[in-house]
C-alpha positions as CSV (number, residue, x, y, z in Angstrom):
1,M,161.0,146.6,39.8
2,K,160.1,146.2,43.6
3,N,158.6,142.9,44.9
4,R,155.2,143.6,46.4
5,I,153.9,141.0,48.7
6,K,150.3,141.7,49.3
7,T,149.1,141.2,52.8
8,A,145.9,139.4,53.7
9,R,143.0,141.6,55.1
10,Q,142.7,141.9,59.1
11,A,138.7,143.1,59.6
12,F,135.6,142.8,57.9
13,S,134.5,145.8,55.9
14,F,131.4,148.2,56.9
15,I,128.8,146.7,54.3
16,E,129.9,143.0,55.4
17,I,128.7,144.0,58.8
18,L,125.9,145.2,57.5
19,F,125.0,142.6,55.4
20,S,125.5,140.1,58.1
21,V,123.6,142.6,61.2
22,I,120.8,142.0,58.7
23,C,120.1,139.0,57.6
24,L,120.4,138.0,61.0
25,G,117.7,140.4,61.6
26,I,115.5,138.6,59.5
27,L,116.5,135.4,60.8
28,I,115.8,136.5,64.4
29,V,112.3,137.9,63.9
30,P,109.9,134.7,62.7
31,I,112.2,132.9,65.8
32,F,110.4,135.9,68.4
33,N,106.8,135.7,66.8
34,M,107.0,131.8,67.3
35,F,108.1,132.0,71.0
36,Q,105.3,134.9,71.2
37,Q,103.0,132.7,69.5
38,G,103.6,130.0,71.5
39,S,103.7,131.7,75.2
40,R,99.8,133.4,73.8
41,T,99.2,129.1,73.5
42,T,100.1,128.1,76.8
43,T,98.1,131.0,78.6
44,Q,95.4,130.2,76.7
45,N,96.0,126.3,77.1
46,R,96.6,127.3,81.4
47,N,93.1,129.2,80.8
48,D,91.1,126.3,80.0
49,I,92.6,124.0,82.0
50,L,91.8,125.9,85.1
51,A,88.1,127.1,83.8
52,Q,87.7,123.4,83.4
53,Q,88.9,122.4,86.8
54,H,87.0,124.7,87.8
55,A,83.7,123.7,87.0
56,S,84.5,119.9,87.5
57,N,85.0,121.2,91.8
58,L,82.0,122.2,91.3
59,M,80.0,119.5,89.6
60,S,81.5,116.8,91.8
61,Y,80.7,118.6,95.3
62,A,77.0,118.5,93.3
63,F,77.0,115.0,92.7
64,F,78.0,114.7,96.2
65,L,74.9,116.0,98.1
66,P,71.6,114.4,98.6
67,Y,68.9,115.0,95.9
68,D,66.8,117.6,97.8
69,H,70.2,119.3,99.0
70,D,69.6,123.1,99.4
71,F,72.7,123.5,97.1
72,L,70.6,121.7,94.3
73,K,67.1,123.9,94.3
74,V,65.8,124.9,91.5
75,S,66.9,128.1,90.2
76,A,68.3,130.8,87.8
77,P,71.9,131.4,87.0
78,R,73.9,132.1,90.2
79,D,77.2,133.6,90.8
80,T,79.6,130.8,93.3
81,G,82.7,132.9,93.1
82,S,83.6,132.6,96.8
83,F,82.6,129.3,97.6
84,Q,83.1,127.1,101.3
85,V,81.6,123.8,102.1
86,D,82.2,121.9,105.0
87,F,83.1,118.5,104.8
88,S,84.0,116.1,108.3
89,G,84.5,118.9,110.2
90,Q,86.9,120.8,108.3
91,T,86.0,123.5,105.7
92,L,87.6,123.1,101.8
93,D,87.7,126.3,99.9
94,L,86.0,125.6,96.5
95,G,86.1,129.5,95.4
96,L,87.8,131.3,92.9
97,E,91.3,132.2,93.7
98,D,91.8,135.1,91.1
99,G,89.4,137.5,89.6
100,K,89.3,136.1,86.8
101,F,87.2,133.7,85.9
102,R,83.5,133.8,86.7
103,R,81.7,130.6,87.7
104,T,77.9,130.4,87.8
105,I,75.8,126.9,88.0
106,E,72.1,127.1,87.0
107,V,69.5,123.8,88.7
108,S,66.9,123.0,86.8
109,E,64.2,120.1,87.6
110,R,62.5,117.7,85.5
111,K,59.6,115.1,87.1
112,R,58.2,112.3,86.2
113,S,56.3,111.6,83.4
114,A,55.0,108.6,81.6
115,D,57.8,107.8,79.5
116,W,60.3,108.1,82.3
117,K,59.8,107.4,85.4
118,Y,62.9,108.7,87.5
119,D,62.9,112.3,88.8
120,Y,66.6,114.3,88.2
121,K,68.4,117.3,88.4
122,I,69.7,118.9,85.7
123,V,72.9,120.6,86.8
124,T,74.8,123.4,84.6
125,V,78.1,125.3,85.5
126,I,79.1,127.7,83.6
127,V,82.8,129.3,83.6
128,R,83.7,132.6,81.7
129,W,86.8,134.9,82.0
130,Q,88.5,137.2,79.6
131,E,92.2,136.0,77.5
132,A,94.3,139.4,77.9
133,N,93.6,140.2,73.8
134,G,90.4,141.0,75.1
135,L,88.2,138.1,73.7
136,D,85.4,136.6,75.8
137,R,85.6,132.5,76.5
138,H,83.3,130.4,78.6
139,I,83.0,126.7,79.2
140,K,79.8,124.8,80.3
141,I,79.3,121.2,81.7
142,A,76.0,119.9,82.4
143,G,75.5,116.7,84.5
144,L,72.5,114.5,86.4
145,V,71.4,114.2,89.3
146,T,69.0,111.8,90.0
147,K,66.7,110.6,93.6
């Protein structure tokens, strides 16, 4: 009788490799979806922050001006996309860098009444943009300017 010594296997079978690749694929797909969702949310947050900043820049400028300045004249919503101001001999650009955002300003005035002794203007800034998925978004900031 011959003694046969069984040798240990040296490699994986095709079925074992195929099974491990399928398991790895099942585990990786949710991770890629998580990264994709994180990227989408990051872009949306960046757009929200930029829109807020564009609105705040214009609102800060409006608060800095005197009550009777031409910029604060009563008007229907008007576009303020490209906007430059002269300040202490320097030209400041308060415009929008890219074409993604559209910014409008509306000024309305409230006169004194029997129960309110001040004149004031309501300044409303609206910034609109479209997300990559086609969703139209906007923010609206309002403030008061008094004499």
